[in-house]
NULO-814770 format. One line per 3 residues: number of its first residue (from 1); their letters; for each residue x, y negated, z negated of C-alpha. Coordinates in nm, 3 decimals. Each point is the difference from the previous one (the first is absolute). Layout:
<atoms>
NUM> a> X,Y,Z  ...
</atoms>
This chain:
<atoms>
1> mss> 3.732,-3.034,0.749  0.290,0.010,0.242  -0.052,-0.125,0.355
4> srf> 0.066,0.344,0.148  -0.262,0.165,-0.219  -0.248,-0.277,0.080
7> hkq> 0.067,0.046,0.372  -0.068,0.372,-0.021  -0.326,-0.053,-0.186
10> ahh> -0.110,-0.270,0.242  0.080,0.222,0.299  -0.193,0.284,-0.157
13> srt> -0.300,-0.226,-0.059  -0.001,-0.125,0.359  0.021,0.354,0.132
16> qks> -0.283,0.126,-0.213  -0.235,-0.278,0.112  0.079,0.063,0.364
19> lpk> -0.059,0.377,-0.005  -0.355,0.093,0.100  -0.120,0.347,-0.090
22> say> -0.027,0.214,0.310  -0.030,0.365,0.092  0.274,-0.041,0.261
25> plk> 0.358,-0.002,-0.132  0.136,-0.158,0.322  -0.228,-0.302,-0.043
28> rli> 0.118,-0.034,-0.359  0.361,0.024,0.109  -0.044,-0.258,0.277
31> hyg> -0.172,-0.235,-0.240  0.272,0.053,-0.258  0.260,-0.084,0.266
34> hny> -0.163,-0.339,0.062  0.268,-0.168,-0.214  0.268,0.134,0.236
37> rtq> -0.162,-0.099,0.327  0.301,-0.205,0.121  0.241,0.292,-0.042
40> irq> -0.255,0.238,0.152  -0.042,-0.221,0.307  0.375,-0.023,0.048
43> aia> 0.038,0.378,-0.031  -0.287,0.062,0.243  0.149,-0.243,0.253
46> csi> 0.342,0.165,-0.017  -0.149,0.350,0.036  -0.197,-0.103,0.309
49> lnk> 0.291,-0.187,0.160  0.232,0.293,-0.063  -0.240,0.237,0.173
52> ifd> -0.046,-0.240,0.295  0.376,-0.008,0.062  0.021,0.375,-0.066
55> lap> -0.251,0.058,0.284  0.192,-0.218,0.248  0.270,0.257,0.105
58> pal> -0.245,0.212,0.206  -0.078,-0.312,0.202  0.374,-0.057,0.050
61> iga> 0.041,0.361,0.116  -0.284,-0.046,0.247  0.155,-0.325,0.124
64> avd> 0.339,0.174,0.043  -0.161,0.281,0.201  -0.181,-0.263,0.204
67> viv> 0.334,-0.176,0.072  0.163,0.326,0.113  -0.294,0.106,0.218
70> qqe> -0.125,-0.333,0.133  0.333,-0.192,-0.015  -0.059,-0.341,0.171
73> dsl> -0.377,0.054,-0.025  -0.004,0.066,-0.376  -0.200,-0.204,-0.249
76> iaq> 0.313,-0.179,-0.123  0.100,-0.079,0.357  -0.330,-0.185,0.036
79> lgv> 0.124,-0.233,-0.273  0.286,-0.109,0.227  0.282,0.239,-0.094
82> tdi> 0.052,0.226,0.303  0.349,0.132,-0.085  -0.023,0.353,-0.147
85> fgq> 0.279,-0.061,-0.252  -0.160,-0.327,-0.104  -0.335,0.174,-0.059
88> lli> 0.162,0.273,-0.209  0.200,-0.262,-0.193  -0.323,-0.181,-0.087
91> lal> -0.146,0.327,-0.124  0.314,0.065,-0.208  -0.021,-0.345,-0.161
94> lsf> -0.369,0.049,-0.071  0.083,0.334,-0.159  0.250,-0.163,-0.237
97> iiw> -0.251,-0.269,-0.097  -0.288,0.244,-0.048  0.203,0.253,-0.200
100> gle> 0.145,-0.279,-0.214  -0.342,-0.148,-0.079  -0.140,0.344,-0.070
103> sif> 0.280,0.064,-0.253  -0.047,-0.340,-0.165  -0.374,0.049,-0.047
106> eya> 0.051,0.358,-0.120  0.231,-0.131,-0.273  -0.249,-0.276,-0.079
109> ysr> -0.309,0.219,-0.028  0.184,0.268,-0.196  0.121,-0.253,-0.253
112> lwr> -0.333,-0.183,-0.020  -0.215,0.313,-0.045  0.234,0.154,-0.257
115> nls> 0.028,-0.317,-0.205  -0.376,-0.049,0.025  -0.064,0.353,-0.122
118> qti> 0.238,-0.054,-0.292  -0.166,-0.331,-0.090  -0.356,0.136,0.016
121> qhd> 0.107,0.310,-0.192  0.163,-0.217,-0.268  -0.295,-0.237,-0.036
124> lrl> -0.262,0.275,0.013  0.180,0.197,-0.271  0.024,-0.311,-0.219
127> day> -0.367,-0.085,0.058  -0.107,0.357,-0.077  0.213,0.015,-0.314
130> shl> -0.112,-0.345,-0.114  -0.363,0.102,0.047  0.068,0.325,-0.185
133> qsl> 0.139,-0.193,-0.298  -0.320,-0.206,-0.014  -0.226,0.305,-0.038
136> ela> -0.123,0.108,-0.340  0.145,0.304,-0.177  -0.308,0.210,0.079
139> yfe> 0.108,0.009,0.364  0.337,0.154,-0.091  -0.164,0.259,-0.222
142> dss> -0.201,0.120,0.300  0.297,-0.007,0.241  0.317,0.205,0.010
145> tgg> 0.336,-0.176,-0.018  0.130,0.212,0.287  -0.299,-0.092,0.216
148> lms> 0.056,-0.371,-0.057  0.371,0.043,0.067  -0.089,0.174,0.326
151> ils> -0.206,-0.302,0.109  0.262,-0.257,-0.101  0.288,0.192,0.156
154> ddi> -0.082,0.268,0.258  -0.319,-0.149,0.143  0.153,-0.343,0.051
157> nql> 0.308,0.165,0.154  -0.227,0.175,0.253  -0.125,-0.343,0.105
160> erf> 0.359,-0.118,0.040  0.078,0.290,0.236  -0.294,-0.088,0.223
163> ldv> 0.094,-0.369,0.019  0.362,0.093,0.071  -0.083,0.212,0.304
166> gan> -0.369,0.047,0.071  -0.110,-0.359,0.052  0.272,-0.066,0.257
169> eil> -0.079,0.332,0.174  -0.366,-0.091,0.041  0.088,-0.342,0.142
172> qvs> 0.252,0.141,0.245  -0.234,0.273,0.125  -0.276,-0.260,0.048
175> ttv> 0.238,-0.230,0.187  0.110,0.291,0.219  -0.357,0.086,0.092
178> vii> -0.090,-0.360,0.089  0.313,-0.083,0.202  0.045,0.328,0.187
181> gga> -0.372,0.038,0.057  -0.005,-0.349,0.152  0.309,0.077,0.210
184> ffi> -0.165,0.313,0.138  -0.304,-0.191,0.121  0.220,-0.272,0.154
187> lap> 0.247,0.231,0.174  -0.223,0.290,0.102  -0.367,-0.033,-0.091
190> sva> -0.081,0.310,0.208  0.197,0.232,-0.234  -0.021,-0.198,-0.327
193> wla> -0.307,0.189,-0.113  0.203,0.322,-0.029  0.211,-0.154,-0.277
196> ivp> -0.301,-0.156,-0.174  -0.227,0.308,-0.002  0.184,0.184,-0.283
199> mpf> 0.004,-0.302,-0.231  -0.365,0.006,-0.119  0.043,0.367,-0.089
202> ifw> 0.320,-0.079,-0.188  -0.160,-0.280,-0.202  -0.315,0.205,-0.059
205> gsv> 0.216,0.286,-0.124  0.183,-0.241,-0.232  -0.326,-0.120,-0.155
208> vfq> -0.122,0.357,-0.049  0.326,0.105,-0.162  -0.008,-0.306,-0.222
211> ryl> -0.350,0.087,-0.118  0.104,0.351,-0.098  0.337,-0.102,-0.143
214> apr> -0.127,-0.274,-0.232  -0.160,0.227,-0.265  0.296,0.237,0.014
217> yad> 0.247,-0.277,-0.078  -0.228,-0.133,-0.275  0.011,0.347,-0.151
220> ire> 0.382,-0.001,0.026  0.020,-0.328,-0.193  -0.227,0.143,-0.269
223> kvs> 0.206,0.319,-0.028  0.332,-0.185,-0.027  -0.154,-0.224,-0.265
226> lln> -0.096,0.305,-0.208  0.347,0.147,0.048  0.170,-0.323,-0.107
229> gql> -0.229,-0.019,-0.301  0.096,0.348,-0.112  0.371,-0.070,0.051
232> ann> -0.016,-0.326,-0.196  -0.192,0.170,-0.280  0.253,0.285,-0.022
235> ltg> 0.303,-0.229,0.001  -0.151,-0.197,-0.288  -0.079,0.315,-0.196
238> mtt> 0.326,0.187,0.064  0.071,0.042,-0.372  -0.337,0.167,-0.053
241> iks> 0.049,0.224,0.304  0.337,0.119,-0.127  -0.108,0.044,-0.361
244> fta> -0.291,0.223,0.103  0.211,0.184,0.263  -0.261,-0.093,0.261
247> eey> 0.250,-0.056,0.283  -0.131,0.289,0.212  -0.361,-0.107,-0.053
250> eiq> 0.079,-0.356,0.110  0.193,0.124,0.304  -0.311,0.193,0.102
253> ria> -0.218,-0.308,-0.049  0.233,-0.216,0.207  0.019,0.277,0.261
256> aqs> -0.381,0.007,0.023  -0.020,-0.379,0.043  0.285,-0.001,0.251
259> eay> -0.158,0.287,0.194  -0.331,-0.191,0.017  0.191,-0.298,0.137
262> rqs> 0.182,0.223,0.251  -0.323,0.161,0.120  -0.164,-0.340,0.036
265> nrr> 0.293,-0.112,0.216  -0.018,0.321,0.204  -0.364,-0.068,0.087
268> aia> 0.092,-0.348,0.121  0.309,0.124,0.186  -0.200,0.271,0.179
271> lss> -0.222,-0.269,0.153  0.254,-0.279,0.056  0.251,0.235,0.166
274> afv> -0.255,0.093,0.267  -0.039,-0.360,0.112  0.318,-0.046,0.204
277> pli> -0.019,0.328,0.198  -0.361,-0.069,0.100  0.079,-0.357,0.101
280> rmi> 0.299,0.121,0.205  -0.226,0.224,0.207  -0.235,-0.289,0.073
283> ili> 0.298,-0.220,0.095  0.131,0.273,0.231  -0.318,-0.021,0.206
286> gft> 0.046,-0.373,0.063  0.371,0.033,0.070  -0.051,0.285,0.247
289> gil> -0.278,-0.193,0.175  0.223,-0.302,0.056  0.289,0.222,0.114
292> lyg> -0.208,0.182,0.263  -0.251,-0.257,0.117  0.247,-0.291,-0.014
295> gle> 0.255,0.206,0.194  -0.251,0.071,0.277  -0.088,-0.370,0.015
298> ava> 0.370,-0.091,0.033  0.055,0.259,0.277  -0.303,-0.134,0.184
301> grl> 0.148,-0.351,-0.014  -0.281,-0.143,-0.212  0.239,-0.036,-0.299
304> svg> 0.359,-0.120,0.016  0.276,0.229,-0.126  0.111,-0.260,-0.254
307> tys> -0.352,-0.042,-0.133  -0.045,0.378,-0.020  0.323,0.040,-0.201
310> vlv> -0.114,-0.276,-0.235  -0.341,0.166,-0.045  0.150,0.339,-0.083
313> flt> 0.235,-0.155,-0.253  -0.271,-0.224,-0.147  -0.238,0.293,-0.036
316> qrl> 0.247,0.165,-0.229  0.058,-0.328,-0.186  -0.378,-0.048,-0.032
319> lwp> -0.115,0.344,-0.106  0.289,0.165,-0.185  0.015,-0.264,-0.276
322> ltr> -0.360,0.092,-0.079  0.128,0.331,-0.137  0.153,-0.198,-0.287
325> lgd> -0.353,-0.094,-0.103  0.003,0.327,-0.196  0.283,-0.116,-0.228
328> tld> -0.144,-0.351,-0.015  -0.343,0.138,-0.083  0.156,0.214,-0.270
331> lyq> 0.170,-0.303,-0.157  -0.321,-0.203,0.035  -0.221,0.255,-0.173
334> ram> 0.246,0.052,-0.284  0.027,-0.378,-0.042  -0.379,-0.051,0.005
337> ast> -0.053,0.276,-0.259  0.256,-0.171,-0.221  -0.139,-0.347,0.070
340> arv> -0.345,0.117,-0.110  0.141,0.114,-0.335  0.194,-0.323,-0.057
343> mnl> -0.300,-0.216,0.094  -0.229,0.204,-0.224  0.235,-0.081,-0.285
346> ldt> -0.011,-0.371,0.088  -0.381,0.024,0.016  -0.021,0.132,-0.357
349> pia> -0.185,-0.277,-0.185  0.165,-0.174,-0.294  -0.270,0.029,-0.263
352> mhp> 0.180,-0.195,-0.270  -0.062,-0.377,-0.004  0.332,-0.186,-0.036
355> gdi> -0.147,-0.264,-0.234  -0.017,-0.377,0.044  0.097,-0.156,-0.333
358> plp> 0.375,-0.054,-0.055  0.130,0.076,-0.348  0.373,-0.074,-0.037
361> vdk> 0.181,0.224,-0.247  0.100,-0.291,-0.224  -0.368,-0.092,-0.044
364> vrg> -0.111,0.347,-0.112  -0.088,0.031,-0.371  -0.076,0.373,0.024
367> elq> -0.351,0.038,-0.142  -0.177,0.298,0.158  -0.367,0.087,-0.032
370> lrt> -0.173,0.313,0.131  -0.380,-0.012,-0.011  -0.214,0.311,0.062
373> vtf> 0.245,0.129,0.260  -0.089,0.318,0.191  0.228,0.173,0.250
376> ayn> 0.011,0.335,0.180  0.248,0.141,0.248  -0.142,0.096,0.339
379> grd> -0.249,0.283,-0.027  0.046,0.046,-0.374  -0.187,-0.074,-0.319
382> pvi> 0.084,-0.329,-0.173  0.341,-0.001,-0.170  -0.088,-0.320,-0.187
385> enl> -0.356,-0.086,-0.096  -0.133,-0.321,-0.158  0.344,-0.076,-0.143
388> slh> 0.051,-0.326,-0.187  0.337,-0.115,-0.134  0.137,-0.332,-0.120
391> ipa> 0.376,-0.052,0.011  0.096,-0.335,-0.157  0.286,-0.197,0.150
394> get> 0.339,0.075,-0.153  -0.114,0.306,-0.197  0.096,0.366,0.032
397> iai> -0.283,0.247,0.038  0.026,0.375,0.041  -0.223,0.243,0.185
400> vga> 0.016,0.365,-0.105  -0.198,0.310,0.077  0.010,0.342,0.154
403> tgs> 0.114,0.062,0.357  -0.276,-0.099,0.244  -0.165,-0.246,-0.236
406> gks> 0.059,-0.288,0.245  0.302,-0.173,-0.155  0.218,-0.020,0.313
409> tiv> -0.302,-0.090,0.212  -0.029,-0.324,-0.198  0.354,-0.089,0.110
412> kll> -0.092,0.054,0.365  -0.309,-0.218,-0.037  0.195,-0.281,-0.170
415> lrl> 0.250,0.001,0.290  -0.291,0.022,0.244  0.139,0.315,0.157
418> yei> -0.367,0.098,0.000  -0.315,-0.210,-0.015  -0.246,0.043,-0.285
421> heg> -0.352,0.114,0.092  -0.189,-0.182,-0.272  0.075,-0.262,-0.262
424> tit> 0.270,-0.268,-0.006  0.366,-0.034,-0.094  0.136,-0.349,-0.068
427> ldg> 0.345,-0.145,-0.055  -0.007,-0.328,-0.190  -0.372,-0.021,0.080
430> iel> 0.042,0.051,0.378  -0.130,0.314,0.165  0.285,0.212,0.138
433> qqi> -0.162,0.020,0.346  0.018,-0.379,0.028  0.369,-0.030,-0.093
436> qlg> 0.247,0.019,0.288  0.119,0.359,-0.002  0.371,-0.088,0.013
439> dlr> -0.035,-0.238,-0.297  -0.188,0.262,-0.202  0.263,0.269,0.051
442> rai> 0.287,-0.241,-0.060  -0.155,-0.073,-0.340  0.008,0.369,-0.103
445> glv> 0.306,0.212,-0.067  -0.052,0.376,0.005  0.222,0.261,-0.159
448> sqd> -0.150,0.334,0.098  0.065,0.353,-0.116  0.062,0.086,0.366
451> vfl> 0.305,-0.217,0.064  0.072,-0.062,0.367  0.354,-0.099,0.089
454> fhg> 0.097,-0.073,0.359  0.304,0.145,0.170  0.249,-0.276,-0.067
457> tvr> 0.220,-0.140,-0.273  -0.083,-0.049,-0.367  0.019,-0.374,0.059
460> eni> -0.247,0.011,0.289  -0.247,0.209,-0.199  0.003,-0.229,-0.302
463> ayg> -0.040,-0.306,0.224  -0.284,0.156,0.201  -0.277,-0.259,0.018
466> sfd> 0.235,-0.267,-0.138  0.221,0.000,0.304  0.169,-0.337,-0.064
469> stl> 0.133,0.102,-0.342  0.370,-0.045,-0.070  0.222,0.273,-0.140
472> pei> 0.024,-0.167,-0.346  -0.381,-0.009,-0.016  -0.019,0.366,0.102
475> maa> 0.259,0.095,-0.262  -0.186,-0.197,-0.268  -0.323,0.187,0.081
478> adi> 0.185,0.333,-0.009  0.150,-0.091,-0.337  -0.342,-0.072,-0.151
481> aea> -0.124,0.331,0.142  0.302,0.171,-0.165  0.111,0.115,0.344
484> hdf> 0.320,-0.202,0.037  0.221,0.250,-0.184  -0.088,0.302,0.211
487> isr> 0.009,-0.207,0.320  0.353,-0.112,-0.085  0.105,0.365,-0.028
490> lpq> -0.131,0.086,0.348  0.266,0.046,0.275  -0.067,-0.335,0.168
493> gyd> -0.189,-0.168,-0.282  -0.284,-0.215,0.131  0.095,0.096,0.357
496> tiv> -0.053,0.372,-0.060  -0.245,0.165,0.240  -0.284,0.156,-0.200
499> ger> -0.116,0.239,0.275  -0.348,0.048,0.140  -0.259,-0.056,-0.277
502> gqk> 0.295,-0.048,-0.239  0.086,0.370,0.000  0.362,-0.068,-0.105
505> lsg> -0.118,-0.143,-0.333  -0.165,0.167,-0.298  -0.364,-0.067,-0.085
508> gqq> 0.094,-0.228,-0.286  0.243,-0.196,0.217  -0.264,-0.043,0.268
511> qrl> -0.248,-0.122,-0.261  0.243,-0.259,-0.136  0.064,-0.133,0.352
514> aia> -0.376,-0.035,0.044  -0.018,-0.197,-0.325  0.291,-0.220,0.111
517> rai> -0.187,-0.064,0.324  -0.307,-0.113,-0.196  0.214,-0.218,-0.230
520> lkn> 0.159,-0.172,0.299  -0.343,-0.067,0.148  -0.095,-0.168,-0.331
523> ppi> -0.377,0.032,0.048  -0.254,-0.154,-0.242  -0.179,0.339,-0.011
526> lil> 0.186,0.326,-0.059  -0.154,0.345,0.046  0.179,0.303,-0.143
529> dea> -0.160,0.313,0.144  0.142,0.296,-0.195  0.340,-0.172,0.018
532> tsa> 0.164,0.246,-0.241  -0.191,0.320,0.080  0.283,0.183,0.177
535> vdn> 0.303,-0.085,-0.213  0.168,0.146,-0.306  -0.028,-0.149,-0.349
538> ete> 0.331,-0.187,0.017  -0.085,-0.155,0.335  -0.350,-0.080,-0.123
541> aai> 0.145,-0.184,-0.298  0.226,-0.204,0.231  -0.291,-0.079,0.230
544> qrs> -0.221,-0.097,-0.295  0.266,-0.246,-0.121  0.013,-0.165,0.341
547> lek> -0.381,-0.006,0.025  -0.026,-0.177,-0.334  0.216,-0.279,0.143
550> itq> -0.186,-0.046,0.327  -0.355,0.018,-0.138  0.047,-0.314,-0.206
553> nrt> -0.225,-0.290,0.105  -0.159,0.183,0.291  -0.317,0.201,0.052
556> tia> 0.092,0.367,-0.021  -0.212,0.304,0.079  0.157,0.326,-0.118
559> iah> -0.148,0.328,0.119  0.135,0.297,-0.188  -0.042,0.359,-0.108
562> rls> 0.252,-0.038,-0.282  -0.185,-0.197,-0.265  0.324,-0.080,-0.181
565> tvr> 0.094,-0.235,0.284  -0.314,-0.215,-0.038  -0.069,0.006,-0.375
568> nad> 0.106,-0.367,-0.035  -0.232,-0.130,0.274  -0.235,-0.286,-0.085
571> ciy> -0.291,0.217,0.109  -0.026,0.364,0.109  -0.280,0.120,0.229
574> vme> -0.081,0.371,0.002  -0.156,0.124,0.324  -0.195,0.314,0.078
577> ygk> -0.174,0.081,0.331  0.043,-0.354,0.132  -0.140,-0.175,-0.307
580> vve> 0.146,-0.169,-0.308  -0.104,0.208,-0.298  0.221,-0.157,-0.270
583> rgq> 0.184,-0.327,-0.045  0.208,-0.163,-0.270  0.350,-0.011,-0.144
586> hee> 0.192,0.314,-0.096  -0.100,0.011,-0.367  -0.362,-0.084,0.077
589> lle> -0.025,0.283,0.248  0.153,0.247,-0.245  -0.264,-0.097,-0.256
592> qqg> -0.279,0.068,0.251  0.101,0.370,0.007  -0.096,0.022,0.369
595> iya> 0.177,0.099,0.321  0.304,-0.222,-0.065  0.048,0.137,-0.349
598> alw> -0.020,0.357,0.132  0.260,-0.076,0.271  0.226,-0.162,-0.258
601> rvq> -0.014,0.301,-0.228  0.090,0.233,0.289  0.292,-0.214,0.119
604> sgl> 0.138,-0.074,-0.344  -0.021,0.364,-0.110  -0.263,-0.064,-0.267
607> k> -0.298,0.232,-0.053
</atoms>
C-alpha cells in the first residue's frame, strides 16, 4: 500500500472514532473540526481583530469632533498635545495605522477561512467516500446513485459556503455587539439601554426563524437528492430512453422532480425573506430612540457633542449589521441540513468484518469449500439454501442453471460482497470471514458478464488493480487475451480513450480487456461469470482460446448459460432454486437424462 493511501485510511479511521452520534449537526461539525483547531483559532482571532479595528473609525470621528468643539480642552489635549494641528495629525496617523491593520486582518481572515473551508470540504468528502466504499453492496442497492452523489458533492459544497462566509459573519456580529455595547455603557450609560433593547428581540426572532427554517431546508436537501438521482439514472439509461422514444416522458418526470425542488425552495424563501424586513423595523426603533433621546441629552449639556456623534454612528454600526443575520441564518440552515445528511452517511455502520488472518496471494492454493450455505437478499426468500460445494485447488468447475437459480450469488458470496446467513465458506481451510478482506479479494480474479470499464485509456483499464504494471506486462496480458491485435488498430493504441463504461468499444472488445485485466492480476482463483454471454461466435471462440491458456494450474469457477463453454470442466454443478440438483462431468450428466441433458439438447439443436 502506498503511503498516500495509507494516510487517507488512517485519517478516515481517526475521524470515525472521534465522531459521536448526535442529533445536532452543529455539534457533529464542531467535533469533526477538532483536527483543525489551530487553523480555526487563527481564523477566529483574525476575524475578531479585523472587526475591532473596523469599529475604531467612529471613535476617531468622535475624537475629531471633540478636537474641533473643545480645542485645547479636548481629550487628546489632556494627553499633552494642545496644538490643534498636532491633535488632528495624531488622529490622521492613528487612522492610517487602524485602516492598515484592518486591511491586513481582513486579508488574513479571508484567506484562513477560505482555505479552512476547502480543507474541511476535501477531507470530509474523502472520509465520506472512503466510508461509502467500506459499506456492503446491500447499502447501494437500497440507495440511489444520484442521492449519494448529492451528498458527496452538493451537500459538502453547502458546508463550504457556510465556512467561507457564515462563520466569519457570526464572529464579527458577536464582536460588534460586545465592543459597541461596552462602549455605550462607558460613554453614555443613561442612553445605552436604547441601543440594547432591540437586541433580545432580534436574537429571539433569529431563533424562531431558525426553528421554522430547519425542516424546510431539510426538505430542500431531500428534494434535490431525488432530482439528482433521477438525472443520474436518465443519463445512464440514455440509450434506452432514445430507443423507446421516451424523451417527452422523461422530460415530464424531470420537470415534476424539479418543480418539487422549486416549490420546496419557495416555501423556505417565503420565510427567510421576511426576516430582514422585520429585523429592520426593530432596529429602527432603537436607532430613532438614540437619535431623539441622545440629542436632547446633548442639548441639555448632559452629553458632549462628540460623544453624541459617536453614539449615533455606533448605533448604526451596532444594529444594521444584525440585518445580515438573515443571510447568515440562511447559509447556516442550508449547511446544517447538508451536514446532517453527510454525518448520517458517516454514521452508517459497517456490518462486514474486515477479517484478521493475513493470506498472501502467493500462499493461496485455491481450495474452496461451501458447507450448508444459506443466503437471502434483504426482505426476500432465500436465493441459496443449504448449498454445499467442494472446489479442489487447481481444478476447473462449472456452475450452470436457469436464470435466478443462484449462480451469480455464489460469486458475490465468495468475494464477500455479501455475508452468508448460515453455513460456512472456507478458502484453504480458513473461513472467509476470518481472512483479511483485501487478501481475499486479491486472491480472486473476476471476469463478469457486466464488464465495467472506467473512462480512461485502454492501458489504464487493463492495469486497473495492478497499477504498478509496466507496458510490456500489459501488452503480454492483452496478447494472451487475444486483445492485442484490435488494440493496435485503435487510433492511439494502448493510449486510446475507451469512453465512459467503455462505450467506444464493442461488447467483445470490452470483454477481452476484462480478461486481460484478470490475466495481469494473475490470481490463484479465477471466476468467469457468463464471460462469453454477450458476444458473437467468432469472439466467443477467441475468448475461449484465451481462457484455456489462463485457467491452467489455477482454481477456476465458470458460470455459464452456454453449456458448450463448460463441457470440458472437471466437474459441472447444475443448480435450480438455490440448490445443487446434479453434479458430474459432461458425459456423466448427459447419461443421467436430467436437467443438464435437457438443456444440452435444446442448445445443441437435438430433440
